[in-house]
Z-matrix of the N, CA and C atoms (Angstrom, degrees):
N
C 1 1.445
C 2 1.533 1 107.65
N 3 1.300 2 116.37 1 133.83
C 4 1.462 3 119.63 2 178.32
C 5 1.532 4 109.31 3 -77.83
N 6 1.318 5 115.85 4 164.74
C 7 1.461 6 120.43 5 -177.79
C 8 1.518 7 111.13 6 -63.35
N 9 1.325 8 115.28 7 143.77
C 10 1.463 9 121.99 8 178.24
C 11 1.526 10 107.85 9 -119.04
N 12 1.334 11 115.16 10 129.46
C 13 1.449 12 122.11 11 178.71
C 14 1.524 13 108.78 12 -116.80
N 15 1.332 14 116.69 13 150.30
C 16 1.455 15 121.38 14 178.31
C 17 1.521 16 109.74 15 -128.26
N 18 1.323 17 115.53 16 152.35
C 19 1.460 18 122.58 17 173.99
C 20 1.521 19 107.40 18 -96.05
N 21 1.319 20 116.26 19 126.28
C 22 1.462 21 120.26 20 178.95
C 23 1.520 22 108.53 21 -112.33
N 24 1.325 23 115.02 22 128.13
C 25 1.458 24 121.40 23 177.32
C 26 1.526 25 106.44 24 -91.68
N 27 1.335 26 117.82 25 111.76
C 28 1.470 27 119.59 26 -178.13
C 29 1.519 28 112.13 27 -63.85
N 30 1.329 29 116.02 28 141.89
C 31 1.462 30 120.02 29 177.31
C 32 1.524 31 110.69 30 -82.10
N 33 1.325 32 116.63 31 -24.36
C 34 1.456 33 121.41 32 178.55
C 35 1.523 34 106.93 33 -136.73
N 36 1.325 35 116.56 34 102.55
C 37 1.455 36 121.54 35 -173.67
C 38 1.533 37 111.73 36 -60.43
N 39 1.327 38 117.70 37 -26.79
C 40 1.458 39 119.86 38 -179.23
C 41 1.532 40 112.35 39 -77.05
N 42 1.335 41 117.42 40 -11.69
C 43 1.454 42 119.77 41 178.05
C 44 1.523 43 108.87 42 -71.07
N 45 1.320 44 115.34 43 120.09
C 46 1.470 45 120.35 44 -179.10
C 47 1.528 46 108.34 45 -86.73
N 48 1.309 47 116.23 46 115.19
C 49 1.462 48 121.86 47 176.90
C 50 1.524 49 106.60 48 -104.90
N 51 1.320 50 118.35 49 112.14
C 52 1.463 51 120.01 50 -178.26
C 53 1.531 52 112.22 51 -68.16
N 54 1.324 53 115.70 52 151.73
C 55 1.456 54 120.79 53 174.18
C 56 1.517 55 108.76 54 -60.22
N 57 1.314 56 116.39 55 149.72
C 58 1.469 57 124.47 56 -179.65
C 59 1.524 58 112.65 57 71.72
N 60 1.331 59 118.31 58 6.21
C 61 1.465 60 120.21 59 174.82
C 62 1.518 61 109.00 60 -66.06
N 63 1.318 62 115.90 61 145.59
C 64 1.461 63 120.83 62 176.68
C 65 1.525 64 107.80 63 -98.19
N 66 1.324 65 115.09 64 124.10
C 67 1.463 66 121.95 65 178.49
C 68 1.517 67 109.70 66 -107.44
N 69 1.317 68 116.43 67 151.35
C 70 1.459 69 121.74 68 170.86
C 71 1.520 70 107.62 69 -101.74
N 72 1.316 71 116.47 70 124.70
C 73 1.460 72 121.64 71 176.37
C 74 1.525 73 106.47 72 -101.26
N 75 1.329 74 116.25 73 119.35
C 76 1.460 75 121.51 74 -173.13
C 77 1.520 76 110.40 75 -127.20
N 78 1.325 77 114.94 76 132.41
C 79 1.468 78 119.03 77 175.66
C 80 1.525 79 108.38 78 -65.66
N 81 1.327 80 116.14 79 131.94
C 82 1.464 81 120.40 80 -179.41
C 83 1.525 82 108.41 81 -68.16
N 84 1.348 83 117.67 82 127.77
C 85 1.465 84 119.99 83 -173.90
C 86 1.528 85 115.02 84 -62.62
N 87 1.316 86 117.69 85 -41.78
C 88 1.463 87 120.54 86 -178.71
C 89 1.526 88 109.58 87 -134.33
N 90 1.348 89 116.65 88 75.08
C 91 1.475 90 118.34 89 -178.04
C 92 1.522 91 111.14 90 -66.21
N 93 1.325 92 115.03 91 141.28
C 94 1.466 93 119.16 92 -178.92
C 95 1.526 94 112.45 93 -89.75
N 96 1.335 95 117.22 94 -35.87
C 97 1.465 96 119.09 95 -176.95
C 98 1.519 97 112.41 96 -119.57
N 99 1.335 98 117.77 97 -49.90
C 100 1.461 99 121.88 98 -176.60
C 101 1.524 100 109.22 99 -99.18
N 102 1.317 101 117.63 100 110.37
C 103 1.464 102 121.67 101 -176.40
C 104 1.518 103 113.36 102 -68.45
N 105 1.328 104 117.68 103 -11.27
C 106 1.471 105 121.70 104 179.04
C 107 1.524 106 110.86 105 -113.52
N 108 1.322 107 117.46 106 28.86
C 109 1.462 108 120.68 107 -176.40
C 110 1.524 109 111.22 108 -70.28
N 111 1.328 110 115.30 109 131.50
C 112 1.463 111 122.81 110 177.94
C 113 1.525 112 107.25 111 -123.27
N 114 1.323 113 115.73 112 121.38
C 115 1.458 114 121.21 113 179.19
C 116 1.528 115 110.22 114 -92.50
N 117 1.317 116 116.46 115 150.49
C 118 1.460 117 122.24 116 177.31
C 119 1.523 118 108.86 117 -113.46
N 120 1.335 119 115.21 118 132.66
C 121 1.462 120 122.09 119 -179.71
C 122 1.516 121 109.51 120 -127.70
N 123 1.320 122 116.27 121 149.83
C 124 1.455 123 121.46 122 171.15
C 125 1.525 124 105.98 123 -114.66
N 126 1.304 125 117.09 124 146.18
C 127 1.467 126 121.94 125 -176.72
C 128 1.529 127 110.51 126 57.17
N 129 1.314 128 116.73 127 31.18
C 130 1.465 129 125.74 128 174.77
C 131 1.525 130 116.58 129 67.40
N 132 1.330 131 118.31 130 -17.28
C 133 1.462 132 116.74 131 -176.89
C 134 1.529 133 115.24 132 -139.52
N 135 1.320 134 117.74 133 -1.78
C 136 1.465 135 120.57 134 179.57
C 137 1.530 136 108.22 135 -98.94
N 138 1.352 137 117.39 136 110.29
C 139 1.467 138 119.18 137 -177.88
C 140 1.522 139 111.85 138 -67.60
N 141 1.342 140 115.30 139 136.80
C 142 1.466 141 119.47 140 177.95
C 143 1.524 142 112.36 141 -120.01
N 144 1.341 143 117.99 142 -13.05
C 145 1.458 144 119.90 143 178.81
C 146 1.508 145 111.90 144 157.84
N 147 1.339 146 114.72 145 -162.56
C 148 1.463 147 121.37 146 178.98
C 149 1.530 148 109.22 147 -130.99
N 150 1.323 149 115.12 148 155.34
C 151 1.466 150 119.65 149 174.66
C 152 1.523 151 107.14 150 -75.12
N 153 1.321 152 116.10 151 130.00
C 154 1.466 153 121.47 152 -178.15
C 155 1.524 154 110.80 153 -59.72
N 156 1.323 155 116.05 154 139.19
C 157 1.460 156 120.68 155 179.09
C 158 1.523 157 111.26 156 -137.50
N 159 1.306 158 116.27 157 23.19
C 160 1.455 159 122.31 158 -179.30
C 161 1.521 160 107.30 159 -123.51
N 162 1.312 161 117.31 160 132.18
C 163 1.462 162 121.22 161 -175.71
C 164 1.525 163 112.37 162 -54.39
N 165 1.310 164 117.56 163 -28.71
C 166 1.464 165 120.68 164 179.39
C 167 1.528 166 112.30 165 -78.31
N 168 1.317 167 117.89 166 -16.13
C 169 1.466 168 121.86 167 -176.47
C 170 1.521 169 113.93 168 -108.20
N 171 1.328 170 118.53 169 -17.69
C 172 1.466 171 121.38 170 -177.81
C 173 1.528 172 108.69 171 -79.64
N 174 1.328 173 116.55 172 121.18
C 175 1.466 174 121.64 173 179.50
C 176 1.525 175 108.95 174 -69.84
N 177 1.322 176 117.54 175 137.87
C 178 1.467 177 122.37 176 179.13
C 179 1.525 178 110.13 177 -53.38
N 180 1.329 179 115.66 178 131.54
C 181 1.459 180 121.03 179 179.51
C 182 1.520 181 113.74 180 93.80
N 183 1.339 182 117.28 181 -3.33
C 184 1.460 183 120.38 182 178.33
C 185 1.530 184 109.79 183 -113.61
N 186 1.321 185 115.31 184 159.05
C 187 1.462 186 121.08 185 178.32
C 188 1.524 187 110.12 186 -84.53
N 189 1.325 188 115.40 187 147.61
C 190 1.459 189 121.20 188 170.97
C 191 1.527 190 107.62 189 -83.56
N 192 1.324 191 116.27 190 167.66
C 193 1.465 192 120.20 191 176.34
C 194 1.529 193 110.20 192 -59.37
N 195 1.325 194 117.14 193 -37.46
C 196 1.473 195 120.82 194 -179.77
C 197 1.516 196 113.05 195 -63.30
N 198 1.330 197 116.98 196 -39.18
C 199 1.477 198 120.16 197 178.97
C 200 1.518 199 111.42 198 -72.35
N 201 1.328 200 117.26 199 -31.98
C 202 1.468 201 121.42 200 -178.13
C 203 1.526 202 112.72 201 -82.93
N 204 1.317 203 117.20 202 -28.68
C 205 1.468 204 123.99 203 -168.86
C 206 1.531 205 113.87 204 -49.83
N 207 1.313 206 118.90 205 -43.77
C 208 1.464 207 121.68 206 -175.60
C 209 1.526 208 113.26 207 -87.78
N 210 1.309 209 118.38 208 4.84
C 211 1.465 210 121.13 209 -176.53
C 212 1.534 211 113.17 210 -95.58
N 213 1.332 212 117.93 211 -0.56
C 214 1.468 213 120.82 212 176.57
C 215 1.521 214 108.79 213 -151.02
N 216 1.357 215 115.55 214 164.02
C 217 1.467 216 119.87 215 -176.83
C 218 1.530 217 112.35 216 -74.23
N 219 1.327 218 117.80 217 -80.13
C 220 1.456 219 120.46 218 -177.19
C 221 1.524 220 113.35 219 -121.34
N 222 1.342 221 116.31 220 -41.73
C 223 1.465 222 121.03 221 -177.12
C 224 1.518 223 109.39 222 -138.87
N 225 1.326 224 115.41 223 143.05
C 226 1.462 225 121.52 224 175.81
C 227 1.521 226 107.23 225 -144.65
N 228 1.305 227 117.33 226 157.49
C 229 1.456 228 120.18 227 -179.31
C 230 1.523 229 111.04 228 -99.12
N 231 1.329 230 114.41 229 156.51
C 232 1.468 231 121.51 230 176.79
C 233 1.525 232 107.92 231 -145.21
N 234 1.333 233 115.37 232 147.72
C 235 1.458 234 121.01 233 -179.89
C 236 1.525 235 109.96 234 -107.55
N 237 1.323 236 116.57 235 131.02
C 238 1.467 237 121.41 236 177.35
C 239 1.527 238 107.93 237 -67.94
N 240 1.346 239 116.19 238 121.70
C 241 1.464 240 119.53 239 -178.80
C 242 1.531 241 112.36 240 -108.46
N 243 1.317 242 117.58 241 -32.44
C 244 1.463 243 119.95 242 173.27
C 245 1.511 244 109.98 243 -168.43
N 246 1.313 245 115.16 244 175.31
C 247 1.459 246 121.25 245 179.02
C 248 1.510 247 108.46 246 -124.38
N 249 1.320 248 116.35 247 143.86
C 250 1.464 249 121.90 248 177.55
C 251 1.512 250 107.29 249 -133.70
N 252 1.306 251 115.05 250 120.49
C 253 1.464 252 120.95 251 -175.19
C 254 1.534 253 107.77 252 53.99
N 255 1.325 254 117.14 253 -123.94
C 256 1.467 255 119.34 254 179.64
C 257 1.530 256 112.63 255 -94.22
N 258 1.325 257 117.77 256 2.76
C 259 1.463 258 121.71 257 -176.21
C 260 1.527 259 112.99 258 -93.75
N 261 1.304 260 115.02 259 152.85
C 262 1.463 261 122.78 260 171.31
C 263 1.524 262 106.30 261 -105.38
N 264 1.315 263 117.70 262 131.47
C 265 1.462 264 121.93 263 176.13
C 266 1.527 265 106.76 264 -107.00
N 267 1.331 266 116.06 265 126.26
C 268 1.458 267 120.62 266 -177.65
C 269 1.525 268 110.39 267 -128.45
N 270 1.329 269 114.95 268 144.64
C 271 1.464 270 122.34 269 177.51
C 272 1.523 271 108.16 270 -93.06
N 273 1.325 272 116.20 271 123.91
C 274 1.460 273 121.46 272 -179.64
C 275 1.525 274 108.82 273 -71.73
N 276 1.327 275 115.49 274 133.86
C 277 1.463 276 121.71 275 -177.03
C 278 1.528 277 109.67 276 -107.07
N 279 1.336 278 115.15 277 88.30
C 280 1.454 279 119.33 278 178.43
C 281 1.520 280 109.85 279 -73.17
N 282 1.341 281 117.30 280 144.30
C 283 1.464 282 117.86 281 176.59
C 284 1.526 283 109.89 282 -63.60
N 285 1.338 284 117.60 283 149.64
C 286 1.462 285 119.06 284 -179.88
C 287 1.525 286 111.29 285 -62.14
N 288 1.308 287 115.04 286 142.46
C 289 1.462 288 120.76 287 178.46
C 290 1.528 289 107.71 288 -85.64
N 291 1.302 290 115.33 289 126.93
C 292 1.460 291 118.92 290 178.77
C 293 1.517 292 109.04 291 -109.61
N 294 1.301 293 114.95 292 141.52
C 295 1.456 294 120.78 293 178.27
C 296 1.517 295 108.08 294 -100.04
N 297 1.333 296 117.40 295 123.05
C 298 1.463 297 118.86 296 179.89
C 299 1.526 298 110.80 297 -65.47
N 300 1.312 299 114.27 298 144.10
C 301 1.473 300 117.79 299 177.52
C 302 1.510 301 108.84 300 -72.56
N 303 1.336 302 116.58 301 143.15
C 304 1.462 303 118.51 302 179.68
C 305 1.533 304 109.80 303 -66.81
N 306 1.323 305 114.84 304 148.23
C 307 1.458 306 120.47 305 178.36
C 308 1.530 307 108.93 306 -67.38
N 309 1.327 308 117.26 307 143.00
C 310 1.459 309 118.83 308 179.54
C 311 1.532 310 110.83 309 -65.12
N 312 1.297 311 113.88 310 143.95
C 313 1.476 312 119.85 311 179.62
C 314 1.536 313 106.93 312 -84.40
N 315 1.305 314 113.13 313 128.12
C 316 1.473 315 117.70 314 178.12
C 317 1.514 316 109.03 315 -113.70
N 318 1.305 317 114.95 316 148.66
C 319 1.474 318 119.91 317 -178.32
C 320 1.517 319 111.61 318 -80.78
N 321 1.345 320 115.88 319 174.12
C 322 1.469 321 120.92 320 -177.70
C 323 1.504 322 113.94 321 -69.68
């Protein structure tokens, strides 16, 4: 799978999010308007914004919340890689895919 990046719209523009920070992207439990809303948190509980889900807000080359929504269960991590204008761009950190070892062949 190639790298996936997301555009995050900060909830508080004055909040300084350092580069290489690890964010938790969490599906909002009871969204009121956007059924695919994904919130971004730093330190697991401090909200920093939402993943963009509007064509006017999604930076070219990044996934919208709708495209990302079905690719993880409830929470996934992302690393802040850079900022563009007022947006935070983060690389989604999928867990490594492991291939199960084949079962040993036994004779009759």
